[in-house]
Residue frames relative to the residue before (quaternion, step in Angstrom):
aa qw qx qy qz dx dy dz
L 1.0000 0.0000 0.0000 0.0000 0.00 0.00 0.00
A 0.1536 -0.8320 0.5301 0.0556 3.58 -0.41 1.21
L 0.7966 -0.1599 0.1701 0.5577 3.59 0.53 -1.14
T 0.2370 -0.8103 0.5245 0.1099 3.58 -0.49 1.18
S 0.5700 -0.6093 0.4492 0.3194 3.51 -1.29 0.31
N 0.6019 0.6068 -0.3612 0.3729 3.59 1.14 -0.58
K 0.6439 -0.5601 0.3857 0.3505 3.52 -1.26 0.63
G 0.5945 0.6071 -0.3462 0.3976 3.55 1.16 -0.59
S 0.5176 0.6453 -0.4112 0.3829 3.55 1.24 -0.31
L 0.5667 0.5987 -0.3713 0.4273 3.57 1.22 -0.53
D 0.6151 0.5768 -0.3372 0.4187 3.59 1.18 -0.58
F 0.8298 0.1760 -0.0541 0.5268 3.55 1.03 -0.74
Q 0.7435 0.4838 -0.2522 0.3867 3.54 0.56 -1.21
L 0.7468 0.3785 -0.2048 0.5070 3.58 1.10 -0.64
T 0.4468 0.6717 -0.4737 0.3534 3.58 1.23 0.15
E 0.3136 -0.7689 0.5385 0.1432 3.57 -1.05 0.82
D 0.3595 -0.6947 0.5701 0.2515 3.54 -1.20 0.56
R 0.7846 -0.3407 0.2235 0.4674 3.63 -1.28 -0.08
D 0.7086 0.4452 -0.2460 0.4890 3.58 1.14 -0.66
S 0.4943 -0.6774 0.3907 0.3797 3.58 1.34 0.19
E 0.4376 0.6495 -0.4975 0.3731 3.58 1.11 0.61
R 0.3642 -0.7368 0.5327 0.2019 3.54 -0.84 1.03
L 0.6557 -0.5488 0.3474 0.3850 3.53 -1.16 0.65
F 0.6602 0.5066 -0.3365 0.4407 3.61 0.85 -0.83
E 0.6163 0.5244 -0.3407 0.4787 3.62 1.11 -0.61
K 0.6320 0.5340 -0.3170 0.4635 3.57 0.99 -0.88
V 0.6426 0.5240 -0.3137 0.4628 3.59 0.95 -0.96
I 0.6689 0.4895 -0.3118 0.4645 3.60 0.82 -0.93
R 0.6670 0.5138 -0.3209 0.4338 3.60 0.79 -0.96
K 0.6792 0.4931 -0.2902 0.4597 3.56 0.88 -0.99
T 0.7222 0.4528 -0.2845 0.4387 3.59 0.76 -0.95
Q 0.5445 0.5929 -0.4113 0.4275 3.62 1.13 -0.27
Q 0.5910 0.5569 -0.3665 0.4542 3.56 1.20 -0.34
W 0.6536 0.5419 -0.2921 0.4402 3.57 1.25 -0.46
G 0.8130 0.0453 0.0200 0.5801 3.58 1.15 -0.48
T 0.4750 -0.6303 0.5285 0.3126 3.50 -1.33 -0.45
P 0.6794 -0.4608 0.3562 0.4462 3.61 -1.24 0.13
E 0.6324 0.5435 -0.3408 0.4342 3.60 1.16 -0.46
N 0.8078 0.2706 -0.1417 0.5042 3.63 1.05 -0.51
M 0.7228 0.3314 -0.2530 0.5511 3.61 1.26 0.25
M 0.0175 -0.7667 0.6403 0.0435 3.50 -1.27 0.51
Y 0.3431 -0.7485 0.5408 0.1720 3.53 -1.28 0.44
V 0.3732 -0.6950 0.5690 0.2321 3.57 -1.16 0.68
V 0.0699 0.7881 -0.6052 0.0880 3.55 -0.69 1.07
G 0.3868 -0.7591 0.4809 0.2070 3.57 -0.58 1.20
A 0.5317 -0.6899 0.4218 0.2518 3.52 -0.95 1.02
T 0.6126 0.5920 -0.3648 0.3757 3.60 1.09 -0.45
R 0.6837 0.3980 -0.2841 0.5418 3.55 1.28 0.00
G 0.0733 -0.8787 0.4704 0.0346 3.56 0.91 1.01
E 0.7096 0.4645 -0.2740 0.4535 3.57 0.78 -1.00
M 0.5838 0.5887 -0.3739 0.4157 3.57 1.16 -0.43
F 0.5047 0.6518 -0.4221 0.3772 3.57 1.24 -0.25
K 0.5330 0.5950 -0.4003 0.4490 3.60 1.23 -0.38
D 0.6832 0.4759 -0.2693 0.4840 3.56 0.91 -0.89
I 0.6256 0.5198 -0.3389 0.4728 3.57 1.01 -0.76
R 0.6912 0.4705 -0.2862 0.4678 3.58 0.84 -0.93
R 0.5794 0.5661 -0.3914 0.4367 3.59 1.07 -0.47
V 0.7240 0.4094 -0.2146 0.5120 3.58 1.05 -0.84
A 0.7990 0.1204 -0.0464 0.5873 3.61 0.97 -0.77
P 0.0846 -0.8701 0.4833 0.0472 3.60 0.53 1.16
N 0.7987 0.2966 -0.1547 0.5002 3.61 1.04 -0.61
S 0.4552 0.6989 -0.4393 0.3337 3.60 1.26 0.09
F 0.4676 -0.6338 0.5450 0.2873 3.49 -1.30 0.55
L 0.1574 -0.8061 0.5669 0.0634 3.59 -0.89 0.86
L 0.2438 -0.7181 0.6360 0.1425 3.54 -0.98 0.96
V 0.1014 -0.8455 0.5229 -0.0359 3.56 -0.49 1.28
P 0.0339 -0.7870 0.6159 0.0099 3.63 -0.18 1.24
G 0.6704 0.5717 -0.3429 0.3258 3.56 -1.27 0.21
V 0.4768 0.6288 -0.4743 0.3904 3.59 1.25 0.13
G 0.7575 0.3687 -0.2777 0.4616 3.58 -1.00 0.81
A 0.8698 0.0716 -0.0340 0.4869 3.53 -0.75 -1.15
Q 0.6789 0.4644 -0.3030 0.4813 3.68 1.04 -0.58
G 0.6094 -0.6190 0.3346 0.3654 3.59 1.23 -0.05
G 0.4926 0.6609 -0.4424 0.3534 3.58 1.23 0.06
S 0.3397 -0.7520 0.5400 0.1657 3.54 -1.07 0.84
L 0.4251 -0.7090 0.5012 0.2558 3.58 -0.62 1.06
Q 0.6557 0.5301 -0.3109 0.4386 3.53 0.95 -0.90
E 0.6749 0.4817 -0.2912 0.4771 3.61 0.98 -0.81
V 0.6132 0.5318 -0.3447 0.4714 3.58 1.02 -0.78
C 0.6873 0.4757 -0.2810 0.4715 3.57 0.87 -0.93
K 0.6193 0.5723 -0.3421 0.4148 3.57 0.90 -0.85
Y 0.8050 0.2911 -0.1289 0.5006 3.53 0.90 -0.99
G 0.7785 0.4113 -0.1828 0.4376 3.58 1.12 -0.53
I 0.5888 0.5984 -0.3810 0.3874 3.56 1.14 -0.49
I 0.1480 -0.7591 0.6274 0.0909 3.56 -1.13 0.72
K 0.7730 -0.4020 0.2216 0.4378 3.58 -1.27 0.18
D 0.7316 0.3473 -0.2079 0.5486 3.60 1.12 -0.62
C 0.6014 -0.5509 0.3036 0.4926 3.57 1.35 0.38
G 0.0033 -0.8650 0.5016 0.0124 3.63 0.52 -1.14
L 0.6852 0.4458 -0.2832 0.5016 3.60 1.23 0.23
L 0.0745 -0.7176 0.6883 0.0754 3.54 -1.20 0.72
V 0.1357 -0.8314 0.5387 0.0138 3.52 -0.22 1.35
N 0.1270 -0.7983 0.5882 0.0251 3.53 -0.94 1.03
S 0.0103 0.7863 -0.6172 0.0263 3.57 -1.03 0.86
S 0.0618 -0.8477 0.5268 0.0080 3.61 0.61 1.11
R 0.7556 0.3971 -0.2351 0.4648 3.58 0.48 -1.15
G 0.6282 0.5529 -0.3450 0.4251 3.59 1.03 -0.67
I 0.7037 0.4282 -0.2505 0.5086 3.51 1.23 -0.51
I 0.7467 0.4268 -0.2633 0.4369 3.61 0.66 -1.06
Y 0.7336 0.3609 -0.2303 0.5277 3.61 1.20 -0.40
A 0.3214 0.7745 -0.4938 0.2303 3.60 1.17 0.43
G 0.7896 0.1814 -0.1026 0.5772 3.58 1.16 -0.57
H 0.1845 -0.8173 0.5384 0.0900 3.56 -1.07 0.67
D 0.6481 0.4618 -0.3375 0.5028 3.54 1.22 0.40
E 0.7856 -0.3255 0.2279 0.4743 3.57 -1.24 -0.37
H 0.6689 0.4831 -0.2895 0.4851 3.58 1.28 -0.25
F 0.2601 0.8122 -0.4938 0.1697 3.59 1.23 0.42
A 0.6366 0.5365 -0.3579 0.4228 3.64 0.96 -0.64
E 0.6370 0.5129 -0.3154 0.4814 3.58 1.04 -0.76
A 0.6572 0.5117 -0.3020 0.4638 3.54 0.98 -0.92
A 0.6353 0.5156 -0.3195 0.4781 3.61 1.04 -0.77
A 0.6430 0.5146 -0.3184 0.4694 3.59 0.99 -0.87
D 0.6626 0.5032 -0.3091 0.4607 3.58 0.93 -0.88
A 0.6506 0.5094 -0.3199 0.4636 3.61 0.98 -0.82
A 0.6515 0.5073 -0.3136 0.4688 3.58 0.95 -0.83
K 0.6532 0.5120 -0.3053 0.4668 3.55 0.94 -0.88
N 0.6445 0.5291 -0.3101 0.4566 3.58 0.96 -0.92
L 0.6633 0.4883 -0.2985 0.4821 3.60 0.93 -0.88
Q 0.6357 0.5252 -0.3259 0.4623 3.59 0.95 -0.80
E 0.6614 0.4939 -0.3121 0.4703 3.60 0.96 -0.79
Q 0.6356 0.5159 -0.3285 0.4712 3.56 1.04 -0.76
M 0.6461 0.5061 -0.3256 0.4694 3.60 1.04 -0.75
A 0.6472 0.5178 -0.3222 0.4574 3.55 0.92 -0.82
E 0.6199 0.5319 -0.3357 0.4692 3.60 1.06 -0.71
Q 0.6467 0.5218 -0.3172 0.4571 3.58 0.99 -0.85
L 0.6407 0.5378 -0.3145 0.4487 3.59 1.03 -0.81
T 0.6282 0.5421 -0.3558 0.4300 3.60 1.07 -0.54
L 0.6234 0.5520 -0.3281 0.4460 3.58 1.29 -0.37
L 0.4702 0.6944 -0.4433 0.3165 3.62 1.26 -0.16
C-alpha cells in the first residue's frame, strides 16, 4: 500500500521525515528491497493523480493497482498522464463507478454501459503511448 485516496492519508502517508522524504516514498523504497517490479506492485489511489509523478520517480517500472477512478473522483486521464509507462504499468479499478451507475430496474445495463465507457477511455489512453 503506497498512497491511498482517502483523506486520512494526510495523517501518515504524506508526512515527511528530516530528509523531506514522505512516508509513502519510504515504504516504496524499502519494499523494493524485498522484490522486483516483476513480482511486486503498489496500490496508489487515483484521486491523487499528480502524485503519480512522485510515485514513478521512486518506482519507475513497478506495476500500480489504481482504485478510485470514477465515483471516488479519480481522473483516468490524470492517472495515465503521470503514471503510465511504456508497458502501461497500471491496473485501474472503478468498482463504485460501475456497480452504482444505475439505481432502478435497469441497473445492469447502466453498469455495463459504465464499464464499456471506462474500457473505451482506457483504450484511448493506450493509443497515446
